[in-house]
GULUMTI-665452 format. One record per atom (N, C-alpha, C): residue in one letter; residue number from 1; x, y, z. Coordinates in steps of 0.02 Angstrom, whole numbers. Atoms other than C-alpha are relative to their C-alpha. Last residue first. Layout:
% GULUMTI-665452
 res   n      X      Y      Z
   A NUM      X      Y      Z
...
//
This chain:
% GULUMTI-665452
 res   n      X      Y      Z
   X 353    -28     68    -36
   X 353   3017   5334   5710
   X 353    -55    -44    -37
   X 352     46     26    -46
   X 352   3018   5501   5605
   X 352    -37    -88     27
   X 351     47      5     51
   X 351   3195   5573   5543
   X 351    -67    -28     18
   X 350     48     62    -39
   X 350   3331   5644   5646
   X 350    -66     22    -30
   X 349     37      4     25
   X 349   3500   5688   5636
   X 349    -65     -1    -23
   X 348    105     79    -20
   X 348   3610   5735   5763
   X 348    -30     19    -46
   X 347     -5     71     22
   X 347   3793   5815   5710
   X 347    -64    -61    -12
   X 346     35     -8     81
   X 346   3723   5996   5724
   X 346     40    -66    -36
   X 345     76      3     48
   X 345   3700   5952   5888
   X 345     -8      1    -52
   X 344     -7    -73     25
   X 344   3894   5896   5950
   X 344    -78     17    -47
   X 343     33    -12     67
   X 343   3866   5746   6043
   X 343      6     66    -34
   X 342     19    -55    -46
   X 342   3983   5708   6236
   X 342    -22      7    -83
   X 341     20      2     62
   X 341   3979   5573   6310
   X 341     -1     59    -29
   X 340     75    -38     26
   X 340   4063   5563   6474
   X 340    -11    -20    -62
   X 339    -12    -74     47
   X 339   4164   5419   6532
   X 339    -81     41     13
   X 338     55    -55     14
   X 338   4144   5288   6639
   X 338     27     50    -22
   X 337      9    -61    -10
   X 337   4268   5132   6613
   X 337    -56     51    -33
   X 336     18     -7    -68
   X 336   4224   4952   6598
   X 336     23     50     11
   X 335     43     24     -1
   X 335   4334   4936   6430
   X 335    -13    -26     51
   X 334    -16     81     -3
   X 334   4479   5044   6446
   X 334    -44      0     15
   X 333     32     25    -68
   X 333   4514   5176   6354
   X 333    -47    -63     35
   X 332     61     51    -24
   X 332   4641   5188   6248
   X 332    -33     55     73
   X 331     29    -13    -58
   X 331   4718   5345   6142
   X 331    -23    -61      4
   X 330    -18    -48    -45
   X 330   4812   5360   5986
   X 330    -15    -23     60
   X 329    -20     63    -70
   X 329   4679   5215   5928
   X 329     53     41     19
   X 328    -97    -20      9
   X 328   4606   5383   5856
   X 328     16    -63     34
   X 327    -14    -70    -42
   X 327   4400   5366   5915
   X 327     61    -18    -34
   X 326    -77    -13     25
   X 326   4256   5291   5837
   X 326     45     64    -18
   X 325    -22    -46      0
   X 325   4100   5262   5944
   X 325     86      0    -41
   X 324    -93    -12    -15
   X 324   3974   5165   5972
   X 324     29     63    -46
   X 323    -36    -83     35
   X 323   3826   5196   6059
   X 323     44    -48    -19
   X 322    -33     24     34
   X 322   3694   5039   6152
   X 322     37     36    -52
   X 321      2    -27     72
   X 321   3572   5137   6234
   X 321     75    -43     -2
   X 320     79     67     72
   X 320   3463   5070   6388
   X 320     40    -16    -59
   X 319     59      1     -2
   X 319   3533   5209   6513
   X 319    -48    -45    -67
   X 318     28    -64    -20
   X 318   3693   5242   6435
   X 318    -93    -22      0
   X 317     77      2    -19
   X 317   3823   5101   6368
   X 317    -55     37     31
   X 316      9    -17    -68
   X 316   3964   5121   6266
   X 316    -73    -31      9
   X 315     53    -11    -10
   X 315   4027   5011   6132
   X 315    -16     35     62
   X 314     18     48    -67
   X 314   4206   5064   6064
   X 314    -84     15     17
   X 313    103     -3    -37
   X 313   4263   5077   5896
   X 313     10    -21     73
   X 312     25     36    -63
   X 312   4462   5121   5909
   X 312    -58      8    -41
   X 311     25    -15    -24
   X 311   4580   5178   5731
   X 311    -19    -58     61
   X 310     14    -56    -33
   X 310   4707   5177   5659
   X 310    -48     27     44
   X 309    -45    -21     30
   X 309   4725   4985   5649
   X 309     16    111     40
   X 308     18    -28     68
   X 308   4561   4950   5681
   X 308     53      8      7
   X 307    -65      3      6
   X 307   4586   4880   5891
   X 307    -23     11    -93
   X 306    -26     58     41
   X 306   4398   4827   5959
   X 306     48     44    -45
   X 305    -42    -75     21
   X 305   4342   4927   6132
   X 305     47    -91    -50
   X 304    -28     -2     19
   X 304   4185   4871   6227
   X 304     48     36    -60
   X 303     57    105     19
   X 303   4061   4891   6355
   X 303     44    -60    -14
   X 302     -6     32     99
   X 302   4117   5046   6379
   X 302      6    -72     37
   X 301    -86     49      2
   X 301   4047   5138   6515
   X 301    -26    -26    -51
   X 300    -22     61     -5
   X 300   3916   5302   6515
   X 300     62    -54     16
   X 299    -53     77    -19
   X 299   3896   5455   6570
   X 299    -32    -78    -35
   X 298     60     77    -36
   X 298   3777   5589   6455
   X 298     55    -33     -5
   X 297    -55     42    -38
   X 297   3829   5751   6365
   X 297    -17    -19     68
   X 296     -3    102     -8
   X 296   3714   5836   6237
   X 296     46    -36     41
   X 295     50     11     42
   X 295   3771   6011   6264
   X 295     -9    -46     -6
   X 294     39    -12     72
   X 294   3895   6005   6389
   X 294    -36     24    -28
   X 293     35     29     73
   X 293   3923   5874   6499
   X 293     -6     67    -48
   X 292     32    -46      5
   X 292   4088   5946   6611
   X 292    -71    -32    -70
   X 291      3    -59     50
   X 291   4238   5819   6615
   X 291    -62     50    -14
   X 290     -9    -86    -57
   X 290   4233   5719   6782
   X 290      7     48    -46
   X 289    108     33    -72
   X 289   4184   5531   6691
   X 289    -32     74     37
   X 288      7      8    -70
   X 288   4330   5590   6544
   X 288    -32     18     62
   X 287    -32    -72    -28
   X 287   4295   5650   6373
   X 287    -15    -40     81
   X 286     -2     61    -43
   X 286   4237   5520   6215
   X 286     30     37     48
   X 285    -57     -5    -35
   X 285   4162   5616   6083
   X 285      2    -42     30
   X 284    -30     32    -97
   X 284   4053   5547   5963
   X 284     35     32     17
   X 283     30    -61     -8
   X 283   4056   5596   5766
   X 283    -54     25     94
   X 282    -97    -49    -18
   X 282   4171   5464   5732
   X 282    -42     64      7
   X 281    -77      7    -53
   X 281   4024   5350   5765
   X 281     53     22     18
   X 280    -63     54     42
   X 280   3887   5432   5632
   X 280     26    -14     68
   X 279   -107    -44     10
   X 279   3749   5517   5710
   X 279     44    -30     -2
   X 278    -26     33     -6
   X 278   3527   5461   5736
   X 278    107     73     -4
   X 277    -61    -53     35
   X 277   3404   5547   5799
   X 277     63    -56    -10
   X 276    -65     28    -29
   X 276   3246   5443   5801
   X 276     41     54    -13
   X 275    -42    -14     53
   X 275   3052   5529   5819
   X 275     61    -42      2
   X 274    -30     49    -26
   X 274   2892   5533   5911
   X 274     35     21    -57
   X 273      5     98     53
   X 273   2798   5642   5894
   X 273     58    -23      6
   X 272     91     50     -7
   X 272   2723   5798   6041
   X 272     65    -81    -41
   X 271     11      0    -87
   X 271   2789   5961   5960
   X 271    -34    -74      5
   X 270     29      0    -60
   X 270   2791   5914   5776
   X 270      7    -14     41
   X 269     -4     55    -26
   X 269   2961   5886   5622
   X 269    -87     12     74
   X 268     74    -37     68
   X 268   3033   5979   5495
   X 268    -22    -54     51
   X 267     19     30     32
   X 267   3191   5972   5665
   X 267    -80      1    -49
   X 266     52     10    -19
   X 266   3277   6118   5688
   X 266    -25    -56    -46
   X 265     60    -33    -35
   X 265   3462   6116   5645
   X 265    -69    -15     29
   X 264     11    -55     59
   X 264   3543   6084   5735
   X 264     24     -4    -63
   X 263     -3     19     44
   X 263   3463   5966   5879
   X 263     18     55    -43
   X 262     46    -74     42
   X 262   3462   5993   6058
   X 262     17    -50    -54
   X 261    -36     18     44
   X 261   3441   5794   6150
   X 261     -5     64    -38
   X 260     27    -23     34
   X 260   3368   5774   6329
   X 260     76     34    -43
   X 259    -15    -65    -26
   X 259   3413   5650   6434
   X 259    -22     54    -78
   X 258    -65    -36     -1
   X 258   3486   5503   6396
   X 258    -11     68     30
   X 257      8     36    -85
   X 257   3315   5402   6410
   X 257     65     13     36
   X 256    -18    111     -2
   X 256   3262   5509   6272
   X 256     28      5     42
   X 255     20     35    -71
   X 255   3156   5704   6243
   X 255     48    -98     -1
   X 254     26     83     20
   X 254   3232   5763   6071
   X 254     11      6     83
   X 253     -8     75    -98
   X 253   3236   5944   6099
   X 253    -20    -49    -14
   X 252     78     16    -53
   X 252   3234   6067   5937
   X 252     52    -44     30
   X 251    -24     49    -44
   X 251   3357   6212   5846
   X 251    -93    -37      6
   X 250    -29     29     42
   X 250   3335   6340   5715
   X 250     29    -40     50
   X 249    -43     -7     72
   X 249   3188   6416   5725
   X 249     51    -51    -17
   X 248     12    -75      2
   X 248   3137   6317   5887
   X 248     -5     -2    -62
   X 247    -17     -7     61
   X 247   3054   6157   5894
   X 247     -8     73    -12
   X 246     34   -114     33
   X 246   3007   6114   6077
   X 246     32    -20    -83
   X 245     40    -27      0
   X 245   2972   5902   6135
   X 245      2     79     -4
   X 244    -16    -52     24
   X 244   3022   5792   5989
   X 244    -46     69     66
   X 243     63    -34     21
   X 243   2989   5618   6082
   X 243     23     93     -1
   X 242     24    -56    -50
   X 242   3137   5480   6094
   X 242    -64     81    -43
   X 241     36    -24     12
   X 241   3268   5349   5997
   X 241    -52     71     51
   X 240     -5    -55    -41
   X 240   3448   5382   5953
   X 240    -95    -10     19
   X 239     81     -4    -22
   X 239   3499   5259   5861
   X 239    -15     33     39
   X 238     42    -40    -82
   X 238   3682   5282   5822
   X 238    -80     11    -39
   X 237     24    -75    -69
   X 237   3752   5230   5649
   X 237    -35    -36     66
   X 236     -2    -22    -74
   X 236   3885   5083   5563
   X 236    -58     89     34
   X 235    -59      4    -20
   X 235   3841   5094   5357
   X 235      6      5     88
   X 234    -41    -20     11
   X 234   3715   5185   5247
   X 234     75    -16     47
   X 233    -33     25     64
   X 233   3619   5038   5232
   X 233     43     22    -10
   X 232    -15     90      8
   X 232   3558   5047   5411
   X 232     64     18    -48
   X 231    -74    -24    -36
   X 231   3552   5267   5387
   X 231    -12    -81    -12
   X 230    -68     -2     56
   X 230   3445   5214   5209
   X 230     64      0     69
   X 229    -25     43     43
   X 229   3324   5109   5321
   X 229     75     40    -18
   X 228    -26     78    -20
   X 228   3278   5200   5461
   X 228     55    -27    -26
   X 227      7     45    -39
   X 227   3245   5362   5363
   X 227     53    -34     10
   X 226     84     -7     20
   X 226   3280   5516   5256
   X 226    -40    -42     14
   X 225     32     32     25
   X 225   3465   5506   5290
   X 225    -55      0     -7
   X 224     39     22    -19
   X 224   3583   5635   5337
   X 224    -39    -25    -36
   X 223    -17    -27    -59
   X 223   3760   5609   5349
   X 223    -80     -6     39
   X 222    -36     24    -51
   X 222   3794   5499   5227
   X 222    -25     52     52
   X 221     -4     69      3
   X 221   3671   5540   5103
   X 221     29    -21     77
   X 220     92     -6    -31
   X 220   3673   5725   5138
   X 220    -16    -50     24
   X 219     12    -51    -58
   X 219   3874   5726   5124
   X 219    -95    -29     40
   X 218    -20     55    -63
   X 218   3872   5604   4965
   X 218     16      0     89
   X 217    -87      0     -5
   X 217   3753   5729   4895
   X 217     14    -54     22
   X 216     16    -83    -52
   X 216   3537   5715   4869
   X 216    110    -34    -10
   X 215    -45    -44     20
   X 215   3444   5583   4839
   X 215      7     58      5
   X 214    -30    -75     34
   X 214   3321   5477   4897
   X 214     63      1     -9
   X 213     28    -34    -72
   X 213   3198   5329   4916
   X 213     35     72      7
   X 212    -63    -66    -15
   X 212   3234   5279   4718
   X 212    -43     56     81
   X 211      6    -71    -16
   X 211   3119   5127   4713
   X 211     47     61     14
   X 210     37    -34     74
   X 210   3118   4976   4620
   X 210      6     75     48
   X 209     41     14     30
   X 209   3139   4864   4799
   X 209    -37     37    -60
   X 208     28     74    -44
   X 208   3262   4976   4899
   X 208    -50    -34    -59
   X 207     56     35     46
   X 207   3370   5111   4782
   X 207    -17    -28     68
   X 206     39     75    -40
   X 206   3470   5245   4852
   X 206    -57    -17    -49
   X 205     57     10      7
   X 205   3530   5393   4701
   X 205    -18    -54     25
   X 204      8     60     -6
   X 204   3690   5499   4739
   X 204    -58    -24      4
   X 203     74     14    -76
   X 203   3762   5626   4700
   X 203    -48    -66    -32
   X 202     14    -50    -34
   X 202   3933   5694   4647
   X 202    -41      7     41
   X 201     72    -38     47
   X 201   3970   5523   4644
   X 201      9     74     11
   X 200     22     16     66
   X 200   4142   5424   4645
   X 200    -39     67     13
   X 199    -83    -46     32
   X 199   4231   5439   4844
   X 199    -34     18    -82
   X 198    -39    -76    -39
   X 198   4036   5415   4913
   X 198     58     45      6
   X 197     56    -56     22
   X 197   3964   5300   4789
   X 197     10     68     36
   X 196      4    -46     97
   X 196   4118   5198   4809
   X 196    -52     34      0
   X 195    -60    -35    -17
   X 195   4129   5197   5008
   X 195     -3     22    -76
   X 194     19    -54    -19
   X 194   3961   5134   4996
   X 194     48     44    -10
   X 193    -71    -34    -29
   X 193   3972   5004   4884
   X 193    -16     36     30
   X 192     28     15    -63
   X 192   3799   4911   4811
   X 192     50      9     57
   X 191    -48     30    -89
   X 191   3873   4988   4662
   X 191    -61    -12     48
   X 190     44     61    -20
   X 190   3784   5061   4486
   X 190     53    -22     31
   X 189    -58     46    -30
   X 189   3894   5228   4415
   X 189    -75    -42     89
   X 188     34     73    -55
   X 188   3787   5312   4307
   X 188     33    -19      1
   X 187    -30     92    -27
   X 187   3918   5446   4203
   X 187    -51     28     30
   X 186     60     -6    -65
   X 186   3917   5631   4110
   X 186      3    -98     19
   X 185     40     55     48
   X 185   4109   5624   4010
   X 185    -96     -4     66
   X 184     76    -18    -39
   X 184   4168   5781   4102
   X 184    -62    -26    -56
   X 183     53     12     57
   X 183   4338   5700   4007
   X 183    -91     39      9
   X 182    -29    -14     53
   X 182   4453   5774   4138
   X 182    -55      4    -57
   X 181    -10    -76      9
   X 181   4316   5761   4301
   X 181     35     14    -64
   X 180     49    -66     20
   X 180   4309   5597   4225
   X 180     -4     51     22
   X 179     62     42     79
   X 179   4445   5509   4228
   X 179    -63     33    -31
   X 178    -43    -44     55
   X 178   4510   5601   4397
   X 178     -8     -4    -62
   X 177     10    -66     -1
   X 177   4390   5512   4489
   X 177     23     45    -54
   X 176     53      4     55
   X 176   4400   5351   4393
   X 176    -38     64     10
   X 175     -5     18     73
   X 175   4590   5328   4455
   X 175    -79     36    -39
   X 174    -30    -64     11
   X 174   4547   5397   4607
   X 174     15     -5    -46
   X 173     54    -80     -2
   X 173   4416   5245   4612
   X 173     51     52      7
   X 172     40    -29     35
   X 172   4543   5135   4553
   X 172    -52     33      2
   X 171    -12    -36     49
   X 171   4664   5156   4673
   X 171    -36     -2    -52
   X 170    -13    -60     -8
   X 170   4545   5116   4816
   X 170     14     43    -67
   X 169     40    -38      3
   X 169   4470   4956   4699
   X 169      6     78     25
   X 168    -41     -7     45
   X 168   4668   4902   4699
   X 168    -81     47    -31
   X 167    -70    -66     31
   X 167   4701   4886   4852
   X 167    -33     49    -30
   X 166     36    -66    -41
   X 166   4538   4809   4912
   X 166     53     57     -6
   X 165    -47      1    -61
   X 165   4550   4667   4778
   X 165    -16     58     37
   X 164    -55    -10     -9
   X 164   4449   4682   4615
   X 164     27    -19     45
   X 163    -39     17    -21
   X 163   4302   4617   4533
   X 163    110     -9     23
   X 162     26     30    -64
   X 162   4167   4738   4626
   X 162     87    -81      7
   X 161    -42     16    -22
   X 161   4256   4873   4515
   X 161      8    -35     69
   X 160    -67     22     38
   X 160   4164   4885   4348
   X 160     51    -15     39
   X 159    -41     64    -33
   X 159   3969   4867   4468
   X 159     69      1    -31
   X 158     41     45     -6
   X 158   3905   4910   4303
   X 158     28    -13     28
   X 157    -94     51    -21
   X 157   3984   5091   4228
   X 157    -67    -37     50
   X 156     56     70    -67
   X 156   3850   5180   4118
   X 156     51    -39     30
   X 155    -29     79    -41
   X 155   3930   5315   4029
   X 155    -14    -43     24
   X 154     15      3    -70
   X 154   3853   5447   3930
   X 154     19    -47    -14
   X 153     56    -48    -21
   X 153   3865   5551   3778
   X 153    -17     -7     32
   X 152     67      1    -58
   X 152   4002   5460   3724
   X 152    -23     40     23
   X 151     51    -84    -30
   X 151   4168   5505   3658
   X 151    -72    -10     -4
   X 150     31    -16     63
   X 150   4225   5318   3542
   X 150    -50     53      5
   X 149    -21     -4     66
   X 149   4378   5323   3668
   X 149    -52     13    -54
   X 148     30   -110     22
   X 148   4257   5335   3813
   X 148     60      7    -74
   X 147     62    -32      3
   X 147   4238   5130   3795
   X 147      8     95    -10
   X 146     13     45     50
   X 146   4396   5050   3757
   X 146    -71     49    -41
   X 145    -22    -21     88
   X 145   4480   5159   3849
   X 145      9    -12    -44
   X 144     39    -45     -5
   X 144   4336   5071   4019
   X 144     38     66    -42
   X 143     56      5      9
   X 143   4396   4901   3967
   X 143    -48     87     23
   X 142     22      1     92
   X 142   4568   4941   3945
   X 142    -39     26     23
   X 141     -9    -18     31
   X 141   4596   4992   4115
   X 141    -35     38    -50
   X 140     66    -28     -2
   X 140   4490   4857   4211
   X 140    -23     90    -46
   X 139     38     36     25
   X 139   4619   4773   4119
   X 139    -60     46     40
   X 138    -36    -22     60
   X 138   4773   4876   4211
   X 138    -43     -8    -62
   X 137      3   -110     55
   X 137   4671   4854   4345
   X 137      4     19    -63
   X 136     59      1     29
   X 136   4673   4675   4344
   X 136    -21     57    -17
   X 135     17      8    -22
   X 135   4858   4651   4280
   X 135   -106      7     20
   X 134      6    -64    -58
   X 134   4906   4631   4143
   X 134    -48    -22     57
   X 133    -59    -14    -57
   X 133   4984   4481   4048
   X 133     -2     85     44
   X 132    -20     19    -54
   X 132   4819   4406   4011
   X 132     80     22     15
   X 131     40    -11    -89
   X 131   4727   4559   3933
   X 131     55    -67     43
   X 130     85     17     13
   X 130   4874   4553   3785
   X 130    -14    -26     79
   X 129    -12     59    -52
   X 129   5038   4653   3796
   X 129    -88     -9    -27
   X 128      9     98     40
   X 128   5046   4749   3617
   X 128     17    -46     45
   X 127     97     14     63
   X 127   4957   4936   3694
   X 127     58    -64    -62
   X 126     44     63    -12
   X 126   5057   4931   3865
   X 126    -17    -40    -65
   X 125    -50     43     25
   X 125   5178   5074   3824
   X 125    -21    -62     52
   X 124    -51    -16     67
   X 124   5061   5196   3863
   X 124     47    -24     40
   X 123    -33     49     16
   X 123   4938   5156   4000
   X 123     26    -30    -43
   X 122    -90     13     13
   X 122   4912   5288   4102
   X 122     19    -73    -14
   X 121     18     72    -61
   X 121   4713   5285   4057
   X 121     86     -7     30
   X 120     11     -9    -70
   X 120   4766   5451   4007
   X 120    -44    -36     18
   X 119    -28    -49    -71
   X 119   4907   5411   3889
   X 119    -44     27     54
   X 118    -30     51    -73
   X 118   4810   5230   3832
   X 118     25     80     25
   X 117     27     26    -59
   X 117   4661   5375   3755
   X 117     59    -55     51
   X 116     31    -93    -43
   X 116   4799   5496   3679
   X 116    -27    -52     64
   X 115    -69    -29    -43
   X 115   4883   5321   3570
   X 115     -6     64     70
   X 114     -2     23    -42
   X 114   4726   5267   3548
   X 114     79     -8     46
   X 113     46    -26    -68
   X 113   4677   5406   3468
   X 113    -13    -54     41
   X 112    -38    -53    -44
   X 112   4845   5419   3362
   X 112    -83      7     52
   X 111    -67     37      0
   X 111   4840   5235   3268
   X 111    -19     38     61
   X 110      0     35    -48
   X 110   4628   5257   3242
   X 110     59    -14     48
   X 109     13    -46    -31
   X 109   4655   5429   3146
   X 109     -9    -59     83
   X 108    -31    -25    -31
   X 108   4774   5318   3061
   X 108    -18     36     49
   X 107    -63     26    -58
   X 107   4686   5191   3031
   X 107     57     31     16
   X 106    -53      8     41
   X 106   4524   5274   2949
   X 106     84    -40     71
   X 105    -69    -59    -20
   X 105   4375   5251   3069
   X 105     73    -28    -39
   X 104    -41     14     68
   X 104   4269   5107   2993
   X 104     38     80     16
   X 103     50    -74     22
   X 103   4136   5127   3137
   X 103     39     14    -64
   X 102     86     41      7
   X 102   4162   4929   3179
   X 102     -4     65    -18
   X 101    -10     43     25
   X 101   4371   5008   3212
   X 101    -55    -36    -47
   X 100    -11    -16     70
   X 100   4328   5125   3297
   X 100     19    -30    -62
   X  99     71    -37     30
   X  99   4236   5023   3421
   X  99      4     34    -76
   X  98     32     67      8
   X  98   4386   4877   3437
   X  98    -92     47    -39
   X  97     32    -36     77
   X  97   4503   5031   3448
   X  97    -55    -58    -35
   X  96     20   -102     -7
   X  96   4550   5012   3652
   X  96    -27      2   -110
   X  95     17    -12    -61
   X  95   4576   4810   3621
   X  95    -54     53      4
   X  94     84     19     36
   X  94   4653   4818   3480
   X  94    -61    -12      9
   X  93     -1    -30     49
   X  93   4787   4909   3569
   X  93    -68    -12    -46
   X  92      3    -49    -60
   X  92   4793   4815   3724
   X  92    -37     52    -83
   X  91    -37    -39    -20
   X  91   4815   4656   3604
   X  91    -44     66     17
   X  90    -16    -66     32
   X  90   4679   4549   3537
   X  90     70     50     62
   X  89    -22     -1     70
   X  89   4658   4349   3568
   X  89     18     77      8
   X  88    -72     35    -16
   X  88   4587   4372   3744
   X  88     61      5    -47
   X  87    -21     68     11
   X  87   4472   4481   3699
   X  87     29    -25     -2
   X  86    -73    -17     55
   X  86   4419   4610   3825
   X  86     -5    -95    -23
   X  85     66     17     96
   X  85   4220   4557   3917
   X  85     70     36    -35
   X  84    -15    -79     46
   X  84   4309   4680   4110
   X  84    -23    -33   -112
   X  83    -39     10     37
   X  83   4180   4597   4189
   X  83      6     32    -65
   X  82    -20     46    -64
   X  82   4074   4695   4301
   X  82     48    -11     -8
   X  81     38     93    -71
   X  81   4034   4776   4177
   X  81     18     17     15
   X  80    -61     13    -23
   X  80   4099   4984   4079
   X  80    -31    -66     48
   X  79     32     22    -26
   X  79   3959   5025   3946
   X  79     71     -6     10
   X  78    -31     82      1
   X  78   3972   5156   3811
   X  78    -17    -17     93
   X  77    -30      2    -81
   X  77   3836   5273   3755
   X  77     68    -35      0
   X  76    -92    -32    -47
   X  76   3814   5350   3600
   X  76      0    -18     49
   X  75     23    -58    -20
   X  75   3597   5292   3562
   X  75     92     27     16
   X  74     28    -60      5
   X  74   3636   5216   3413
   X  74    -21     59     42
   X  73    -68      9     50
   X  73   3722   5029   3445
   X  73    -36    112    -43
   X  72    -93     -5    -39
   X  72   3603   5017   3587
   X  72     33     50    -22
   X  71    -38     93    -12
   X  71   3441   5029   3474
   X  71     53     53     28
   X  70    -61      4      9
   X  70   3333   5185   3500
   X  70     35    -38    -10
   X  69     10     21     82
   X  69   3144   5164   3512
   X  69     80      9    -40
   X  68     49    104     10
   X  68   3145   5234   3675
   X  68      0     28    -92
   X  67    -58     81     23
   X  67   3288   5381   3659
   X  67    -35    -68     -7
   X  66      6     74     14
   X  66   3190   5554   3704
   X  66      3    -32    -45
   X  65     30     89     88
   X  65   3254   5701   3660
   X  65      6    -79     34
   X  64     69    -12      0
   X  64   3255   5817   3831
   X  64    -22      3    -68
   X  63     41    -82     23
   X  63   3455   5841   3823
   X  63    -68     14    -10
   X  62    -79    -21     20
   X  62   3486   5625   3829
   X  62    -42     86    -22
   X  61    -37    -25     71
   X  61   3303   5536   3864
   X  61     65     68      4
   X  60    -87     -5     19
   X  60   3232   5391   3950
   X  60     -3     60    -50
   X  59    -43     -5     98
   X  59   3035   5389   3948
   X  59     82    -21     49
   X  58    -14    -76    -21
   X  58   2908   5319   4078
   X  58     45      0    -82
   X  57     39    -84     59
   X  57   2820   5178   4033
   X  57     33     19     63
   X  56     86      6    -17
   X  56   2853   4985   4059
   X  56    -20     66    -23
   X  55     18    -25    -64
   X  55   3047   5014   4019
   X  55    -87    -30    -36
   X  54     51    -28    -10
   X  54   3111   4910   3873
   X  54    -55     29     54
   X  53     63     28    -22
   X  53   3285   4831   3915
   X  53    -37     45    -27
   X  52    -32    109    -41
   X  52   3464   4816   3848
   X  52    -82      8     -7
   X  51     83     11     29
   X  51   3413   5006   3791
   X  51      0    -70    -23
   X  50    -70      9     57
   X  50   3594   5090   3873
   X  50    -93    -41    -71
   X  49     -8    -53     31
   X  49   3423   5175   3977
   X  49     79    -26    -67
   X  48     85    -46     26
   X  48   3339   5053   4028
   X  48     63     49    -54
   X  47     -1      3     65
   X  47   3498   4946   4053
   X  47    -42     13    -28
   X  46      1     10     91
   X  46   3534   5048   4166
   X  46      2    -42    -37
   X  45     25    -39      9
   X  45   3364   5036   4279
   X  45     58     33    -50
   X  44     27    -20     83
   X  44   3416   4859   4273
   X  44    -37     52    -19
   X  43    -31     34     69
   X  43   3559   4857   4351
   X  43    -72     -3    -51
   X  42    -69    -74     35
   X  42   3479   5001   4483
   X  42     46    -27    -53
   X  41     38    -34     51
   X  41   3318   4872   4533
   X  41     62     53    -58
   X  40     48    -57    -42
   X  40   3337   4808   4708
   X  40     12     78    -63
   X  39     96      1     35
   X  39   3376   4658   4650
   X  39    -26     34     36
   X  38     33     58     41
   X  38   3572   4657   4754
   X  38    -68     18     34
   X  37     -5     84     34
   X  37   3560   4802   4873
   X  37     -4    -27    -26
   X  36     46     30    -23
   X  36   3572   4991   4823
   X  36     12    -45     10
   X  35    -12     28    -68
   X  35   3673   5138   4769
   X  35    -61    -46     28
   X  34     37     32      1
   X  34   3654   5210   4578
   X  34     14    -19     75
   X  33    -27     93    -57
   X  33   3809   5304   4614
   X  33    -81     18    -11
   X  32     44     -7    -57
   X  32   3774   5502   4493
   X  32     20    -60     -5
   X  31     -5     97    -37
   X  31   3955   5562   4400
   X  31    -85     -6     83
   X  30     27     23    -67
   X  30   3905   5742   4312
   X  30     21    -68     19
   X  29    -51      7    -33
   X  29   3962   5780   4145
   X  29     -6     -4     86
   X  28    -86      4     62
   X  28   3805   5866   4095
   X  28     56      7     49
   X  27     -8    -83     55
   X  27   3658   5844   4222
   X  27     90      0    -22
   X  26    -51    -11     -5
   X  26   3612   5672   4298
   X  26     18     56    -34
   X  25    -53    -67     26
   X  25   3433   5699   4342
   X  25     73    -17     -7
   X  24    -83    -24    -60
   X  24   3339   5561   4422
   X  24     13     29    -50
   X  23     -4    -43      3
   X  23   3127   5498   4436
   X  23     58     33     -4
   X  22    -95    -41      1
   X  22   3130   5329   4445
   X  22    -34     30    -27
   X  21    -12    -87     -7
   X  21   2960   5256   4466
   X  21     16     54      1
   X  20     69    -37    -10
   X  20   2958   5078   4516
   X  20      3     72    -12
   X  19    -33    -60     10
   X  19   3105   4962   4448
   X  19    -97     39    -20
   X  18    -64      7    -34
   X  18   3067   4789   4477
   X  18      0     64    -16
   X  17    -51    -61     49
   X  17   2896   4789   4461
   X  17    104     -6     35
   X  16    -67    -32   -103
   X  16   2851   4641   4517
   X  16     26     45    -39
   X  15     31    -50    -18
   X  15   2695   4599   4379
   X  15     27    -13    106
   X  14     90     36     -8
   X  14   2736   4492   4249
   X  14    -28     40     50
   X  13    -26     67     12
   X  13   2931   4578   4247
   X  13    -78    -42     40
   X  12     30     51    -21
   X  12   2898   4755   4258
   X  12     19    -70    -37
   X  11     -6     43     77
   X  11   2994   4931   4206
   X  11    -11    -76     62
   X  10     37     68     -7
   X  10   2933   5076   4252
   X  10     24    -40    -40
   X   9    -24     52     44
   X   9   3040   5252   4221
   X   9     -7    -71     54
   X   8     58     62    -33
   X   8   2939   5374   4289
   X   8     15    -57    -11
   X   7     70    -76      1
   X   7   3065   5538   4188
   X   7    -53    -95     16
   X   6     62     29    -47
   X   6   3230   5474   4200
   X   6    -35     37      1
   X   5     33    -19    -78
   X   5   3358   5625   4154
   X   5    -61    -61    -19
   X   4     78     71    -46
   X   4   3515   5610   4082
   X   4    -47     32     16
   X   3     31     36    -80
   X   3   3608   5781   4027
   X   3    -29    -65    -29
   X   2     93     12     14
   X   2   3721   5782   3887
   X   2    -17    -39     66
   X   1     14     33    -41
   X   1   3924   5855   3857
   X   1   -104      5    -29
//
């Protein structure tokens, strides 16, 4: 297995830095997702790893050995694209074996390895079909099989699921997770889909405007964003502005419009500084208005309720703040009803205002 490291990677197009001093390590055998909106530089970063773009500055290293100047075909990488790019006139077996045949691998060895990899990607029995006879998910598995059969050092995946419908994307996410863990190929995965990154990745790097602004585990990125922009990009979240009134060894207190809010662990900001607390809608609890407030409890009024099948999303208002709350759909709270809102101190996270 190979470690991939990007060191101070820069790519300029004229005066514009499409990728701006990116440092990132993909541990051997792990999957790291580059997550960000369109135009943030994640695909350009991928292309520099592949050798399809030359960096303006910085380095790309496989096991601490620079691959700058090494042509793409000699880097021993595998690429899975957004479009399947299958040969329509070739069978599944011919498509999968293309890389091996180009390398002059003996026919018997090709046949054996094709059979093995088709079993791994759960396409055994489809070797003689053509791409037009396959579903979208099956075609993407063929593209992945064609990539992994050459035993690449690093696998690069550029939004490979964006052309699939919602159900197929869910199935393929589970498939890629199993396959990557089974094969242990070091993988850099580019996506703009937060759910995709959270489900697939061991670590996530969030990119904006060519810069890598936060790298961490899916849980860290989801629950402890480094700033408001990351919090907003990771989906629906609640932002509660205030001022830090106390910072203890293991907890902090934020004075806010809804009263004092306790945060665990402590925020690393100075007492008296303005800050914004964030909490996910699924980490906010609603109970009857006459229930005890408890820590981080305050009264609010339900202004909206939207049904999403297994869940309901409520919009509640308190002291000029509007908060989202996600709850199970087996109980219903009436719009206009007063409730007690409770927030577990361990689910509040704070960053500078």
